[in-house]
N, C-alpha and C positions, 0 to 999 in steps of 0.2 A: 541743860536749860541753866543759866545764871540766877542766882539768887534773886536780883535785880529783876529780872526779864520776868520769872514767874510772880515775883511779885508784883509786878506791872499788871501782868493779864488778871489777878487777882482783884486788885485796884479797878482795874478796868470794866470788869465782869460786875462788882461791886457800884460801878456807879452807872453802868446800865441798868442794873434793877432800881437805883434810886430813881432815873429818869422815867421808868416805865410803870414804876407801884401806882404815882398817881392816875393813870389815865388807864389801867387794866379794869376793863369792865365796865366802861364809864359810857355813856348815850346808849343803853339798849333799847331797842324798840319795848314801848310801852304793851306788849299782849294783854290782853282782857280777857282771861284766862283762869282757871284755878289751878292748885297746885299739882305740879306733875306726881305721878306713881313711880317711886323709885323701884322699879325691877329690872332683871338681867343684869347684864353684867355691867354697866353703869348705875344700877341700882343705889352701890352704898354712896356714890358720890352725890347721884341726885338728893337721898336722905339727908346727906350731911348739909347741905344746900336749902333744906326744909320744901323740897320741891320747886324750887322757884329760883330764878337767878339773883345771885348772890355775891357781887364785888366784893365784901369785904372779906370774903373766906378764899377767894380768888388772890386777893393783895396780901392774905396773911401765909397763905403759900411762897409769894413769892417774896415777902420778907425774910421767909426760913431761907430762902436761897440767898438772900442776902447777907444774912448771919453764916452761910456756910462758905461765902465767901472771906470774911473775916477767918473764918478757921483755917481756908486755904491759905490764906495770905500768912499766918501766923505757922504753920506747917511748912511753908517754903522757906520763910525765914530760918526754921532750926534744924530741917534736914541737911545731911551736906550732899549726899548721893544727888547728881545731876538727874538721873535719869528717874529715879523719883519727884524730883521737882517737877520734870515734867509730866510724869503721870496725875501729879496732883493737880497740873494746870490745866490740863485736857478734863479730866474729869468732872474738875469745878464748872469749865465753861458748858459741858453736856448736860448737868444736872440745872444750870441756870436756864439754860436755852430750854430745856424740857419743862422748868418750875413756870415760865413765863407764857410758854404756849400751849403745851398739852391741858391742864385743869380747865382753863376757857372755854376749848371748843369740845370737850368731852362732856361739860356741863351742859353745852347746848345741845348737844347731840341726847345726852340722854333725858333732858328736859323734853325736846321734841317727842323721842320714842315713848315717854311717859304721858303724852297727850294727844297729840295729832299732827299729821304730815305738815300742816300749813301753820303750826305754832313753830315759832323758836327757830326760824328760818329766813332767808329773806329770798327775794322774788329771783335772784339771778341764781342762786345754788339750784332752786327747786327746778329752774326750768331747765338747767342743765343737767339735771338729774332725769326729767322726762326726755331732751332729747335723746340722751344715751340710752332710756328704754324704748324709745323709737327707733332706735339705729339697732340694738339688739334685736328686735320683731324686723327688722329688713327695710323702716318706711324712713323716709326723707325729713330732719326737724324744719325743714325752710317751707314757707309757703303753706302755712296751715294755721289754725287757731288754737292756741292755750286755753281758752277760754271752756270751762267743764272738766279739766285736767284734774282740779282741787290748786292750780296757782293763782286762780282768781280767790278763792279766800285766803290767801294772804295777805291781800290789800284791807280786808275789813278789821284785821286783828282781834276779830272775836268768832273766828271761825264761818260767818256766814260771808257772801260775794255781797260786792256793791251794788247797788242799783244802776249807777253810772260805769259800767264797764265797758261800753264803748269807748270811754275817754282813757281807757288805761292801754295806750300803743302799745303797751310791751305783750299784752297779750297776743297781738297778731303779729310778732316778728321774733325770731331767735335771731339777734344780732352780732354773731359769734360765727368766726371761720370754722371749720370743718373738725380742726382740733379739739375744739371744746367739748362739741358730741364728742367726738372718741373719748376724750377724758371722762366724759358723765358716764360713758359705756363701761369703761374700766372701772370707775367707780361702784357702777352698779353691781358688780359680779363681787365684791364682798358682802360677806355675811350681815346681816343684820344686827344690829343697829348702825354698824360701821360702812353701810350704803349710801350712807350721808355722804355728799360731796365733798363737805369740810373735811372730812375723815383725810380725806386723798390729798387736799388741801394743805392739812398739818403736815403729813407726812412728807411732801416737797418741801417747805417750811423748816422743818427740822433737818432736812438734805442738804439745804444751805451752807450748815456748818462743816460737812466732811467734804462737800465740795470744794468751798473756799480753801480748805487744807489742799487742794490738789495744784492750786496757782502755787507757783514757785515764786517763794521772798522768804524772809522773815518768818521763822515758826510763831514769835511771839505775835506780828503782826496780822499774821493767817489765823492765829485762835481768839484774836479780838474783832478782827475784820467778820471772821466766821458767825460768832457770836451776834455782831451787831446785825448783820444781814437778817439774821434767823429770828433775834428776840428786838429789832429794835418796837416802838410802838405802832408804826403804821403795820409793819407784818403782823404784830400780834394778834391786832385789830383784823385784819383781814381774816386772819384762821379761823377765830371764832364768829366772826360775822357773815362770813361766808363769800370774799373779795377773791375769785380765784386769779391771783398774778402770780403767785408763787412756782404754779408749774414751768411758766413761761421764764419767769427770772433764774428757777432752775438752770433751765435748760441754757440761758446764756452766760451763767458763769460758768458752764461746763464749757463754751463754745471759747471762751477766752482764754480758760485754760488749755484747750487744745491749740489753738492757734499760739499759743506761747512756747509750746512743744512743738510746732511747726507741724503736728498732725491737722492738715487743710479739710480734706475729704470730711471727717468725723464732724470736724468744727461748723461746715457750712451745713450739714445737714441736722444739729442741733440747733443752729440760726434759723432752719427752715421749719424746725417742728416748733420752734417758738414763735412763730409768724404764725403758725396755722392754730395756735392757742390763743396768742394776744397782739392784734395787728402793731400796736407800740413796737415789738420788738425788729420790726423793720428799720426802726432807724440805726440801731446798731450794724446792720449791715452793710454801710460803704466805710466804716472804718475798722471792720475789721477785713473787708474786701481790700482796703489798701494795705492794711498791715500784709496781709496775704501775697497781695503782689510785689510786698518790699521783699517779701523772703522767697519767693520763689517765680516772680514774673509771669508771663501769660501762660507760657508751658504749664508751670505746676497748678496753675486756675481750673484746667478742663476739668480735672475729674470731681472738684471742688462744686466747682458752678453747675455739673450733671446734677451731682447730689444733692444741691438747694433746688434746681428744678424739679427733681423728681419727688422730695420730700413735698414742696408746696403745690408741685401742680397737680399732680396725680389724685388727692384727694379733693383737689377742689374741682379738677375738671367731673370728678365721678360725679359729684353732685351738680355741678352748673347743667351736664347734660341732661340728666332727668325735667330741671326747670330752673332756665338759668333766669329769665325773670325774677323767680321769686327769690332766687340768693343774691343778685344783686340789691334785690330792693331791701332782704332784710340784713346783708352786711355791710353795704354800702350807704346806699341810701336814706336807709332808717335813723345810721348814726349821725350821718351830717345833716339831714333836714328833721327829721321828729322832733329831738328831742328839743327842750326850751333851755334858755342859758341859766346854767345853773353853777355856783362857784364864784372863789375873788379871781380868776384871770383878768384879760383883758376884755374879755367878753362882760365881765360881770360888771367891770369898770366903767365900759362902754353905757351899760342900761343905767346905772348910779349915774352918771352924766345925761340922760337922756337922748343920747344919741339913737340906740337901738332899740327896740320892744323885745322883753323876753321871751315872748312866744313867736316873733317875728324873724326874717332873715338875718343873716351873719355871713359879712362879707371875708370866710375864712381862707380862700383861694388868694384874692387878692393881697393880703395881711401875709400870708406865709410865701408868696413872692418875693416881696419886700422885706422881710426879716427873718424869717426862720430859713430859707433857701440860701440868700448869700452867706448867713451866719455860719451855716453848716459849711459851707465850700470854702470859706475863711479857716474853719476849725480844721477841715481837711488837707487846706493847703499847708498848715502849721505842723502837721502830721507828716506831709512829704516832706517838708525840707528839714524837720528835727525826728527823726524817727526813733524816738525815746519809748521805751516799752510801756509807758502807761497813757500815753495818748491818746492811743484807738478807744479806752475805757473812760478817760476824760471828757475826750471828745462828744460821746456819746452821751454822758450824764450832761453837758452841756447843753448838745441840740433837743435834747431830750426836754429837757427844763422848760427852754425859750419854745419847744411845740406844743407841751401840755398848758404853759402860759399864753398863749394865743389861742388854744383850741374852745371851741361854741361850748363845750362842757367840761371843767374843771374840777374833777376831785380831788381830794387830799387825798386820797390812796394813789392815785399815781406818782403821787411826788416819789413814791418806794422806787420806781425805774431809775430817777436818775440818781437817786440816794445809790443803786447797787452800782452803778457806773462811777460813784465817786470812790466809794469803797474798793473796788476792784482796782481802780488806779492806786491807791494808795497801797496795797499789795504789789503789785507790776512794778511799785516805784522802788521797792527793797529787794529786787532781785538785782545781786550783783553780777550774775553771768550775764546778762542781758544788757546790762548798765557798760560793763566791760566790751 
């Protein structure tokens, strides 16, 4: 690695720290509870934060990582051996990613361990853990009430259950595909306090850095891209807050790496697993399928498609057979009709314009048919005509961004999906072998 490229890596990592520090630990849930007891393996971290959520401590750790970037930059300029410059750049990337993601997540887990299970957690993570426990006990997470499991206490903020629990629709549905229940079951196998689902999300977030290195392209770009994927403000907040998108994103990165190496069967199996975790991952499927068809035509697609159908179909079929109505109601009907309009996308603009009601119906299907579907077909056509190696990831990013914009619910956390697609496209564009 040349001095210039190693210095570029350290400079980019320092910029990532600068962008992330101001938002690190911001906008937490205002829990009405006393200080947490600092005990167990995470006790020192909890005691350092005085038993409460302390963004200042988290930002101080991040700033130290920024200072390390400066030291790494100087070292890369002074060291003559290219191998050592490469090691310094990789080590700095690992430390920066760890400093931005780990302390906040571990502090949240420690605070929860020092208070009660319904504090310092969000309802989504709590429900995934409960679903995992149900699965380990041989029960289905679909078609049941989660009132009485402790999850209802999350909404009270003080450890008590709200009186109007009938209005909390999340207590009556498990809105995720079976992959998330399986993920929750795997998380529950870890010893306490690391049986918190956010610890498994943290591991997947950290794994985005080495997963990005598996892509072919410039090492400099891959290091920077991996750090961006793992430690951008959206991913950092998702890890400590409990938004479980990192597992699906990790699988998508690995799927693009497999397609780039023409290992189509593992790639389609990974996409299938990502879809089982988060339905958004299905948007990447047509772009990867078109790239696979270009590489191997229909003959080479038989086994990959069978792998995809097996990974997606068998778990869904297993849950749907027991109670198909409950499965469809929880995973499809609930998300499409129950949520009120949230966010800054098209639905929010229509609410502000007085054209629809926040709790009323939203014509997502007609809007998608006249906007998202034609745009996605045009992106696929462009990919078909000019088979550049970065086009599948770029097409996924563009299609995903348009889809979340027109959706009924626009959470800012959804933006991590087009971000991942765009970053993968940048890496693939530096693959000289594929470009040739």
